[in-house]
C-alpha positions in Angstrom: 19.6 -16.3 4.2 20.9 -14.6 1.5 21.0 -11.0 0.5 18.1 -10.5 -1.6 16.3 -11.8 1.5 17.8 -9.2 4.2 17.0 -6.4 2.0 13.5 -7.2 1.2 12.9 -7.8 5.0 14.7 -4.3 5.3 11.6 -3.0 3.1 9.2 -5.0 4.8 9.9 -3.9 8.2 9.5 -0.5 7.1 6.4 -0.2 5.1 5.2 -2.3 9.0 6.3 0.8 10.7 4.8 2.8 8.1 1.3 1.4 8.8 2.2 1.1 12.9 2.2 4.9 12.8 -0.7 6.1 10.4 -3.5 3.2 11.7 -6.0 4.9 12.6 -5.5 8.2 10.7 -7.9 9.5 8.2 -8.5 12.0 6.2 -10.7 15.0 7.2 -13.8 15.4 5.9 -12.5 18.9 4.7 -9.0 17.3 3.4 -6.2 18.3 5.2 -5.2 21.6 3.8 -8.4 23.4 4.9 -8.2 21.3 8.1 -4.6 22.8 8.5 -5.0 25.9 7.6 -8.3 26.2 9.7 -6.6 24.9 12.6 -4.2 27.9 12.2 -6.7 30.4 11.7 -5.3 31.3 8.2 -7.3 32.4 5.4 -7.2 31.4 2.1 -6.6 34.5 1.0 -3.2 34.6 3.6 -2.3 31.2 2.8 -2.8 32.5 -1.1 -0.2 35.7 -0.1 2.4 33.1 1.6 2.3 31.0 -1.8 2.2 33.8 -3.8 -1.3 32.6 -5.9 -4.7 34.1 -5.7 -7.4 33.1 -2.9 -9.4 31.2 -5.5 -6.0 29.1 -6.4 -6.1 27.9 -2.5 -9.8 27.1 -3.0 -8.9 24.8 -6.4 -6.3 23.2 -4.4 -8.3 22.5 -1.3 -11.4 20.9 -3.8 -8.5 19.4 -6.2 -7.4 17.4 -2.8 -10.6 16.4 -1.8 -11.0 15.0 -5.2 -7.6 13.5 -5.6 -6.7 15.7 -7.9 -3.5 17.4 -6.3 -0.1 16.8 -7.3 2.2 16.0 -4.4 4.4 18.9 -5.1 1.7 21.2 -4.7 0.7 19.5 -1.2 4.1 19.7 -0.2 4.1 23.9 -0.9 1.4 24.2 0.6 2.0 22.6 3.4 5.0 24.4 3.9 3.6 27.5 3.5 1.9 27.0 6.8 4.8 26.2 8.6 3.7 22.1 8.4 5.5 19.4 6.4 3.3 16.8 3.9 3.6 13.3 4.5 2.4 10.1 2.3 2.5 6.9 2.7 1.4 3.5 0.9 0.1 0.8 3.3 -1.7 -2.1 3.8 -5.6 -1.7 4.6 -6.7 -1.4 8.0 -7.9 -5.0 7.7 -4.2 -6.6 6.6 -2.1 -6.3 9.8 0.8 -6.4 8.4 2.5 -6.3 4.1 3.5 -10.0 4.9 0.1 -10.8 5.0 -0.3 -9.6 1.2 3.1 -11.9 0.1 1.4 -14.9 1.9 -2.2 -14.5 0.5 -0.6 -13.8 -2.9 1.9 -16.7 -2.2 -1.4 -19.2 -1.3 -3.3 -18.0 -4.7 -0.6 -18.7 -6.7 0.6 -22.0 -5.2 -3.4 -23.0 -5.5 -3.4 -22.2 -8.8 0.0 -24.1 -10.0 -1.4 -27.1 -8.0 -4.4 -27.3 -9.4 -3.2 -27.5 -12.6 -1.2 -30.2 -11.9 -3.9 -32.0 -10.1 -5.8 -31.9 -13.7 -2.8 -33.8 -15.3 -2.4 -36.1 -12.3 -6.0 -37.0 -12.5 -6.5 -37.4 -16.4 -3.2 -40.0 -16.0 -5.6 -41.6 -13.2 -2.5 -40.5 -10.4 -4.8 -38.1 -8.7 -4.1 -36.8 -4.9 -6.0 -36.6 -2.2 -7.5 -33.2 -0.7 -5.1 -33.3 2.1 -1.6 -34.1 0.0 -2.8 -31.4 -2.4 -3.2 -28.8 0.9 0.4 -30.0 2.2 1.4 -29.5 -1.5 0.0 -25.6 -1.7 1.2 -24.8 1.2 4.7 -26.4 1.0 4.6 -23.9 -2.3 3.7 -21.2 -0.7 6.1 -21.2 2.0 8.7 -21.5 -0.6 7.4 -18.3 -2.8 7.5 -16.5 0.7 11.3 -17.5 1.6 12.5 -17.4 -1.8 11.1 -14.2 -3.4 11.2 -13.5 -7.2 9.1 -11.4 -8.7 7.4 -14.2 -10.2 5.2 -14.1 -7.4 3.0 -10.7 -9.2 3.1 -12.6 -12.5 -0.8 -13.5 -13.7 0.3 -16.2 -16.1 
């Protein structure tokens, strides 16, 4: 295993660990800021005073959180003002087991496209491969793409 593969493996382990930690986590319907603030028994005005902003600004930020228009920096500041910390992550979707599933799926897509293109040319030369042989080639090519990762995997050409 080369150094690049070791590094990629470590990154994938980090993503998979984060996914395991957040599985089952959901954003409350009122958003995290309002939910935590209410759980603390803190009013919007009180949070505003702690942050040096108005109650109206707190309300606007809570609405912005729900619409996706709040910044990470603002979320961090609001969390700190409530004695909490803001955490965010990008993890595979719930129905995807781990990051490797995304890589494997993409490698299969790329391999299918490459084998299909080669098969068209071979058929024109009366050298068509059987479906089983095509599938073997797809699996071999996809496996190579996963074992020897390059950024080409994500090119759409």
